[in-house]
mmCIF file of the N, C-alpha and C atoms, coordinates in Angstrom:
data_MODEL
# 
_entry.id   MODEL 
# 
loop_
_atom_site.group_PDB 
_atom_site.id 
_atom_site.type_symbol 
_atom_site.label_atom_id 
_atom_site.label_alt_id 
_atom_site.label_comp_id 
_atom_site.label_asym_id 
_atom_site.label_entity_id 
_atom_site.label_seq_id 
_atom_site.pdbx_PDB_ins_code 
_atom_site.Cartn_x 
_atom_site.Cartn_y 
_atom_site.Cartn_z 
_atom_site.occupancy 
_atom_site.B_iso_or_equiv 
_atom_site.pdbx_formal_charge 
_atom_site.auth_seq_id 
_atom_site.auth_comp_id 
_atom_site.auth_asym_id 
_atom_site.auth_atom_id 
_atom_site.pdbx_PDB_model_num 
ATOM 1   N N  . UNK A 1 1  ? 0.858   -1.173 0.000   1.00 0.00 ? 1  UNK A N  1 
ATOM 2   C CA . UNK A 1 1  ? 0.000   0.000  0.000   1.00 0.00 ? 1  UNK A CA 1 
ATOM 3   C C  . UNK A 1 1  ? 0.908   1.241  0.000   1.00 0.00 ? 1  UNK A C  1 
ATOM 4   N N  . UNK A 1 2  ? 0.609   2.193  -0.882  1.00 0.00 ? 2  UNK A N  1 
ATOM 5   C CA . UNK A 1 2  ? 1.409   3.420  -0.910  1.00 0.00 ? 2  UNK A CA 1 
ATOM 6   C C  . UNK A 1 2  ? 0.667   4.540  -0.189  1.00 0.00 ? 2  UNK A C  1 
ATOM 7   N N  . UNK A 1 3  ? 1.436   5.364  0.460   1.00 0.00 ? 3  UNK A N  1 
ATOM 8   C CA . UNK A 1 3  ? 0.856   6.499  1.169   1.00 0.00 ? 3  UNK A CA 1 
ATOM 9   C C  . UNK A 1 3  ? 0.856   7.714  0.252   1.00 0.00 ? 3  UNK A C  1 
ATOM 10  N N  . UNK A 1 4  ? -0.212  8.456  0.265   1.00 0.00 ? 4  UNK A N  1 
ATOM 11  C CA . UNK A 1 4  ? -0.327  9.663  -0.534  1.00 0.00 ? 4  UNK A CA 1 
ATOM 12  C C  . UNK A 1 4  ? 0.010   10.848 0.355   1.00 0.00 ? 4  UNK A C  1 
ATOM 13  N N  . UNK A 1 5  ? 0.983   11.606 -0.058  1.00 0.00 ? 5  UNK A N  1 
ATOM 14  C CA . UNK A 1 5  ? 1.362   12.793 0.705   1.00 0.00 ? 5  UNK A CA 1 
ATOM 15  C C  . UNK A 1 5  ? 0.422   13.935 0.314   1.00 0.00 ? 5  UNK A C  1 
ATOM 16  N N  . UNK A 1 6  ? -0.223  14.505 1.280   1.00 0.00 ? 6  UNK A N  1 
ATOM 17  C CA . UNK A 1 6  ? -1.168  15.589 1.037   1.00 0.00 ? 6  UNK A CA 1 
ATOM 18  C C  . UNK A 1 6  ? -0.419  16.878 0.729   1.00 0.00 ? 6  UNK A C  1 
ATOM 19  N N  . UNK A 1 7  ? -0.873  17.576 -0.296  1.00 0.00 ? 7  UNK A N  1 
ATOM 20  C CA . UNK A 1 7  ? -0.252  18.843 -0.671  1.00 0.00 ? 7  UNK A CA 1 
ATOM 21  C C  . UNK A 1 7  ? -1.111  19.997 -0.186  1.00 0.00 ? 7  UNK A C  1 
ATOM 22  N N  . UNK A 1 8  ? -0.436  21.048 0.214   1.00 0.00 ? 8  UNK A N  1 
ATOM 23  C CA . UNK A 1 8  ? -1.111  22.217 0.747   1.00 0.00 ? 8  UNK A CA 1 
ATOM 24  C C  . UNK A 1 8  ? -0.516  23.461 0.110   1.00 0.00 ? 8  UNK A C  1 
ATOM 25  N N  . UNK A 1 9  ? -1.371  24.327 -0.391  1.00 0.00 ? 9  UNK A N  1 
ATOM 26  C CA . UNK A 1 9  ? -0.942  25.617 -0.917  1.00 0.00 ? 9  UNK A CA 1 
ATOM 27  C C  . UNK A 1 9  ? -1.223  26.641 0.171   1.00 0.00 ? 9  UNK A C  1 
ATOM 28  N N  . UNK A 1 10 ? -0.170  27.214 0.717   1.00 0.00 ? 10 UNK A N  1 
ATOM 29  C CA . UNK A 1 10 ? -0.274  28.126 1.852   1.00 0.00 ? 10 UNK A CA 1 
ATOM 30  C C  . UNK A 1 10 ? -0.013  29.545 1.375   1.00 0.00 ? 10 UNK A C  1 
ATOM 31  N N  . UNK A 1 11 ? -0.979  30.439 1.580   1.00 0.00 ? 11 UNK A N  1 
ATOM 32  C CA . UNK A 1 11 ? -0.873  31.827 1.137   1.00 0.00 ? 11 UNK A CA 1 
ATOM 33  C C  . UNK A 1 11 ? -1.013  32.746 2.342   1.00 0.00 ? 11 UNK A C  1 
ATOM 34  N N  . UNK A 1 12 ? 0.010   33.582 2.573   1.00 0.00 ? 12 UNK A N  1 
ATOM 35  C CA . UNK A 1 12 ? -0.046  34.537 3.675   1.00 0.00 ? 12 UNK A CA 1 
ATOM 36  C C  . UNK A 1 12 ? 0.893   35.691 3.374   1.00 0.00 ? 12 UNK A C  1 
ATOM 37  N N  . UNK A 1 13 ? 0.468   36.895 3.704   1.00 0.00 ? 13 UNK A N  1 
ATOM 38  C CA . UNK A 1 13 ? 1.293   38.072 3.415   1.00 0.00 ? 13 UNK A CA 1 
ATOM 39  C C  . UNK A 1 13 ? 2.268   38.413 4.531   1.00 0.00 ? 13 UNK A C  1 
ATOM 40  N N  . UNK A 1 14 ? 2.220   37.711 5.646   1.00 0.00 ? 14 UNK A N  1 
ATOM 41  C CA . UNK A 1 14 ? 3.130   37.962 6.758   1.00 0.00 ? 14 UNK A CA 1 
ATOM 42  C C  . UNK A 1 14 ? 4.358   37.057 6.644   1.00 0.00 ? 14 UNK A C  1 
ATOM 43  N N  . UNK A 1 15 ? 5.546   37.634 6.457   1.00 0.00 ? 15 UNK A N  1 
ATOM 44  C CA . UNK A 1 15 ? 6.746   36.815 6.276   1.00 0.00 ? 15 UNK A CA 1 
ATOM 45  C C  . UNK A 1 15 ? 7.009   35.830 7.428   1.00 0.00 ? 15 UNK A C  1 
ATOM 46  N N  . UNK A 1 16 ? 6.784   36.235 8.642   1.00 0.00 ? 16 UNK A N  1 
ATOM 47  C CA . UNK A 1 16 ? 7.027   35.343 9.777   1.00 0.00 ? 16 UNK A CA 1 
ATOM 48  C C  . UNK A 1 16 ? 6.133   34.121 9.755   1.00 0.00 ? 16 UNK A C  1 
ATOM 49  N N  . UNK A 1 17 ? 4.893   34.319 9.391   1.00 0.00 ? 17 UNK A N  1 
ATOM 50  C CA . UNK A 1 17 ? 3.941   33.200 9.292   1.00 0.00 ? 17 UNK A CA 1 
ATOM 51  C C  . UNK A 1 17 ? 4.348   32.293 8.136   1.00 0.00 ? 17 UNK A C  1 
ATOM 52  N N  . UNK A 1 18 ? 4.719   32.896 6.997   1.00 0.00 ? 18 UNK A N  1 
ATOM 53  C CA . UNK A 1 18 ? 5.139   32.106 5.830   1.00 0.00 ? 18 UNK A CA 1 
ATOM 54  C C  . UNK A 1 18 ? 6.367   31.261 6.136   1.00 0.00 ? 18 UNK A C  1 
ATOM 55  N N  . UNK A 1 19 ? 7.200   31.700 7.040   1.00 0.00 ? 19 UNK A N  1 
ATOM 56  C CA . UNK A 1 19 ? 8.407   30.936 7.377   1.00 0.00 ? 19 UNK A CA 1 
ATOM 57  C C  . UNK A 1 19 ? 8.138   29.881 8.438   1.00 0.00 ? 19 UNK A C  1 
ATOM 58  N N  . UNK A 1 20 ? 7.271   30.170 9.388   1.00 0.00 ? 20 UNK A N  1 
ATOM 59  C CA . UNK A 1 20 ? 7.079   29.293 10.539  1.00 0.00 ? 20 UNK A CA 1 
ATOM 60  C C  . UNK A 1 20 ? 6.060   28.176 10.306  1.00 0.00 ? 20 UNK A C  1 
ATOM 61  N N  . UNK A 1 21 ? 4.872   28.521 9.890   1.00 0.00 ? 21 UNK A N  1 
ATOM 62  C CA . UNK A 1 21 ? 3.805   27.525 9.786   1.00 0.00 ? 21 UNK A CA 1 
ATOM 63  C C  . UNK A 1 21 ? 4.114   26.396 8.800   1.00 0.00 ? 21 UNK A C  1 
ATOM 64  N N  . UNK A 1 22 ? 4.697   26.671 7.644   1.00 0.00 ? 22 UNK A N  1 
ATOM 65  C CA . UNK A 1 22 ? 5.018   25.560 6.742   1.00 0.00 ? 22 UNK A CA 1 
ATOM 66  C C  . UNK A 1 22 ? 5.994   24.547 7.350   1.00 0.00 ? 22 UNK A C  1 
ATOM 67  N N  . UNK A 1 23 ? 6.902   24.990 8.201   1.00 0.00 ? 23 UNK A N  1 
ATOM 68  C CA . UNK A 1 23 ? 7.823   24.066 8.867   1.00 0.00 ? 23 UNK A CA 1 
ATOM 69  C C  . UNK A 1 23 ? 7.029   23.071 9.715   1.00 0.00 ? 23 UNK A C  1 
ATOM 70  N N  . UNK A 1 24 ? 6.066   23.588 10.448  1.00 0.00 ? 24 UNK A N  1 
ATOM 71  C CA . UNK A 1 24 ? 5.226   22.739 11.296  1.00 0.00 ? 24 UNK A CA 1 
ATOM 72  C C  . UNK A 1 24 ? 4.402   21.776 10.450  1.00 0.00 ? 24 UNK A C  1 
ATOM 73  N N  . UNK A 1 25 ? 3.808   22.296 9.383   1.00 0.00 ? 25 UNK A N  1 
ATOM 74  C CA . UNK A 1 25 ? 2.983   21.454 8.512   1.00 0.00 ? 25 UNK A CA 1 
ATOM 75  C C  . UNK A 1 25 ? 3.799   20.345 7.854   1.00 0.00 ? 25 UNK A C  1 
ATOM 76  N N  . UNK A 1 26 ? 5.027   20.661 7.470   1.00 0.00 ? 26 UNK A N  1 
ATOM 77  C CA . UNK A 1 26 ? 5.899   19.637 6.872   1.00 0.00 ? 26 UNK A CA 1 
ATOM 78  C C  . UNK A 1 26 ? 6.230   18.543 7.882   1.00 0.00 ? 26 UNK A C  1 
ATOM 79  N N  . UNK A 1 27 ? 6.367   18.904 9.139   1.00 0.00 ? 27 UNK A N  1 
ATOM 80  C CA . UNK A 1 27 ? 6.636   17.897 10.175  1.00 0.00 ? 27 UNK A CA 1 
ATOM 81  C C  . UNK A 1 27 ? 5.480   16.913 10.297  1.00 0.00 ? 27 UNK A C  1 
ATOM 82  N N  . UNK A 1 28 ? 4.275   17.352 9.933   1.00 0.00 ? 28 UNK A N  1 
ATOM 83  C CA . UNK A 1 28 ? 3.098   16.489 9.963   1.00 0.00 ? 28 UNK A CA 1 
ATOM 84  C C  . UNK A 1 28 ? 2.875   15.773 8.636   1.00 0.00 ? 28 UNK A C  1 
ATOM 85  N N  . UNK A 1 29 ? 3.834   15.912 7.720   1.00 0.00 ? 29 UNK A N  1 
ATOM 86  C CA . UNK A 1 29 ? 3.780   15.138 6.489   1.00 0.00 ? 29 UNK A CA 1 
ATOM 87  C C  . UNK A 1 29 ? 3.201   15.827 5.280   1.00 0.00 ? 29 UNK A C  1 
ATOM 88  N N  . UNK A 1 30 ? 2.832   17.083 5.393   1.00 0.00 ? 30 UNK A N  1 
ATOM 89  C CA . UNK A 1 30 ? 2.293   17.798 4.240   1.00 0.00 ? 30 UNK A CA 1 
ATOM 90  C C  . UNK A 1 30 ? 3.414   18.261 3.316   1.00 0.00 ? 30 UNK A C  1 
ATOM 91  N N  . UNK A 1 31 ? 3.145   18.259 2.033   1.00 0.00 ? 31 UNK A N  1 
ATOM 92  C CA . UNK A 1 31 ? 4.021   18.889 1.056   1.00 0.00 ? 31 UNK A CA 1 
ATOM 93  C C  . UNK A 1 31 ? 3.471   20.303 0.898   1.00 0.00 ? 31 UNK A C  1 
ATOM 94  N N  . UNK A 1 32 ? 4.221   21.302 1.301   1.00 0.00 ? 32 UNK A N  1 
ATOM 95  C CA . UNK A 1 32 ? 3.711   22.668 1.372   1.00 0.00 ? 32 UNK A CA 1 
ATOM 96  C C  . UNK A 1 32 ? 4.365   23.551 0.311   1.00 0.00 ? 32 UNK A C  1 
ATOM 97  N N  . UNK A 1 33 ? 3.527   24.250 -0.436  1.00 0.00 ? 33 UNK A N  1 
ATOM 98  C CA . UNK A 1 33 ? 3.982   25.293 -1.350  1.00 0.00 ? 33 UNK A CA 1 
ATOM 99  C C  . UNK A 1 33 ? 3.536   26.606 -0.741  1.00 0.00 ? 33 UNK A C  1 
ATOM 100 N N  . UNK A 1 34 ? 4.444   27.572 -0.667  1.00 0.00 ? 34 UNK A N  1 
ATOM 101 C CA . UNK A 1 34 ? 4.169   28.831 0.009   1.00 0.00 ? 34 UNK A CA 1 
ATOM 102 C C  . UNK A 1 34 ? 4.201   29.989 -0.982  1.00 0.00 ? 34 UNK A C  1 
ATOM 103 N N  . UNK A 1 35 ? 3.195   30.853 -0.896  1.00 0.00 ? 35 UNK A N  1 
ATOM 104 C CA . UNK A 1 35 ? 3.179   32.089 -1.679  1.00 0.00 ? 35 UNK A CA 1 
ATOM 105 C C  . UNK A 1 35 ? 2.733   33.238 -0.776  1.00 0.00 ? 35 UNK A C  1 
ATOM 106 N N  . UNK A 1 36 ? 3.062   34.461 -1.218  1.00 0.00 ? 36 UNK A N  1 
ATOM 107 C CA . UNK A 1 36 ? 2.729   35.648 -0.431  1.00 0.00 ? 36 UNK A CA 1 
ATOM 108 C C  . UNK A 1 36 ? 1.424   36.294 -0.859  1.00 0.00 ? 36 UNK A C  1 
ATOM 109 N N  . UNK A 1 37 ? 0.992   36.012 -2.067  1.00 0.00 ? 37 UNK A N  1 
ATOM 110 C CA . UNK A 1 37 ? -0.223  36.660 -2.579  1.00 0.00 ? 37 UNK A CA 1 
ATOM 111 C C  . UNK A 1 37 ? -1.090  35.661 -3.345  1.00 0.00 ? 37 UNK A C  1 
ATOM 112 N N  . UNK A 1 38 ? -2.341  36.011 -3.507  1.00 0.00 ? 38 UNK A N  1 
ATOM 113 C CA . UNK A 1 38 ? -3.253  35.184 -4.298  1.00 0.00 ? 38 UNK A CA 1 
ATOM 114 C C  . UNK A 1 38 ? -2.787  35.150 -5.746  1.00 0.00 ? 38 UNK A C  1 
ATOM 115 N N  . UNK A 1 39 ? -2.285  36.277 -6.236  1.00 0.00 ? 39 UNK A N  1 
ATOM 116 C CA . UNK A 1 39 ? -1.789  36.325 -7.612  1.00 0.00 ? 39 UNK A CA 1 
ATOM 117 C C  . UNK A 1 39 ? -0.685  35.295 -7.836  1.00 0.00 ? 39 UNK A C  1 
ATOM 118 N N  . UNK A 1 40 ? 0.212   35.154 -6.873  1.00 0.00 ? 40 UNK A N  1 
ATOM 119 C CA . UNK A 1 40 ? 1.255   34.137 -6.967  1.00 0.00 ? 40 UNK A CA 1 
ATOM 120 C C  . UNK A 1 40 ? 0.652   32.737 -6.873  1.00 0.00 ? 40 UNK A C  1 
ATOM 121 N N  . UNK A 1 41 ? -0.308  32.581 -6.005  1.00 0.00 ? 41 UNK A N  1 
ATOM 122 C CA . UNK A 1 41 ? -0.904  31.263 -5.762  1.00 0.00 ? 41 UNK A CA 1 
ATOM 123 C C  . UNK A 1 41 ? -1.583  30.698 -7.000  1.00 0.00 ? 41 UNK A C  1 
ATOM 124 N N  . UNK A 1 42 ? -2.258  31.532 -7.758  1.00 0.00 ? 42 UNK A N  1 
ATOM 125 C CA . UNK A 1 42 ? -2.964  31.011 -8.942  1.00 0.00 ? 42 UNK A CA 1 
ATOM 126 C C  . UNK A 1 42 ? -2.008  30.611 -10.045 1.00 0.00 ? 42 UNK A C  1 
ATOM 127 N N  . UNK A 1 43 ? -0.752  30.990 -9.922  1.00 0.00 ? 43 UNK A N  1 
ATOM 128 C CA . UNK A 1 43 ? 0.257   30.604 -10.901 1.00 0.00 ? 43 UNK A CA 1 
ATOM 129 C C  . UNK A 1 43 ? 0.943   29.288 -10.552 1.00 0.00 ? 43 UNK A C  1 
ATOM 130 N N  . UNK A 1 44 ? 0.674   28.740 -9.376  1.00 0.00 ? 44 UNK A N  1 
ATOM 131 C CA . UNK A 1 44 ? 1.323   27.508 -8.936  1.00 0.00 ? 44 UNK A CA 1 
ATOM 132 C C  . UNK A 1 44 ? 0.757   26.340 -9.732  1.00 0.00 ? 44 UNK A C  1 
ATOM 133 N N  . UNK A 1 45 ? 1.632   25.634 -10.429 1.00 0.00 ? 45 UNK A N  1 
ATOM 134 C CA . UNK A 1 45 ? 1.141   24.488 -11.225 1.00 0.00 ? 45 UNK A CA 1 
ATOM 135 C C  . UNK A 1 45 ? 0.957   23.249 -10.349 1.00 0.00 ? 45 UNK A C  1 
ATOM 136 N N  . UNK A 1 46 ? -0.131  22.571 -10.577 1.00 0.00 ? 46 UNK A N  1 
ATOM 137 C CA . UNK A 1 46 ? -0.361  21.269 -9.952  1.00 0.00 ? 46 UNK A CA 1 
ATOM 138 C C  . UNK A 1 46 ? -0.591  20.283 -11.083 1.00 0.00 ? 46 UNK A C  1 
ATOM 139 N N  . UNK A 1 47 ? 0.438   19.559 -11.407 1.00 0.00 ? 47 UNK A N  1 
ATOM 140 C CA . UNK A 1 47 ? 0.436   18.689 -12.573 1.00 0.00 ? 47 UNK A CA 1 
ATOM 141 C C  . UNK A 1 47 ? -0.692  17.655 -12.556 1.00 0.00 ? 47 UNK A C  1 
ATOM 142 N N  . UNK A 1 48 ? -1.015  17.133 -11.388 1.00 0.00 ? 48 UNK A N  1 
ATOM 143 C CA . UNK A 1 48 ? -2.028  16.081 -11.347 1.00 0.00 ? 48 UNK A CA 1 
ATOM 144 C C  . UNK A 1 48 ? -3.391  16.580 -10.879 1.00 0.00 ? 48 UNK A C  1 
ATOM 145 N N  . UNK A 1 49 ? -3.578  17.898 -10.867 1.00 0.00 ? 49 UNK A N  1 
ATOM 146 C CA . UNK A 1 49 ? -4.877  18.442 -10.466 1.00 0.00 ? 49 UNK A CA 1 
ATOM 147 C C  . UNK A 1 49 ? -5.904  18.181 -11.560 1.00 0.00 ? 49 UNK A C  1 
ATOM 148 N N  . UNK A 1 50 ? -7.111  17.879 -11.143 1.00 0.00 ? 50 UNK A N  1 
ATOM 149 C CA . UNK A 1 50 ? -8.173  17.657 -12.117 1.00 0.00 ? 50 UNK A CA 1 
ATOM 150 C C  . UNK A 1 50 ? -9.027  18.904 -12.214 1.00 0.00 ? 50 UNK A C  1 
ATOM 151 N N  . UNK A 1 51 ? -9.487  19.218 -13.415 1.00 0.00 ? 51 UNK A N  1 
ATOM 152 C CA . UNK A 1 51 ? -10.304 20.440 -13.577 1.00 0.00 ? 51 UNK A CA 1 
ATOM 153 C C  . UNK A 1 51 ? -11.640 20.368 -12.899 1.00 0.00 ? 51 UNK A C  1 
# 
């Protein structure tokens, strides 16, 4: 049985939060992509995302 690693797109404009919270989430097994703005977030490619 293979485990699926959950991916999380984390968007926050506060640099301290962007640096700290993803570290914690990664410790819990999430694959975290971090952006500072919604504009950046919508540009993040997810190759296996379904429409």
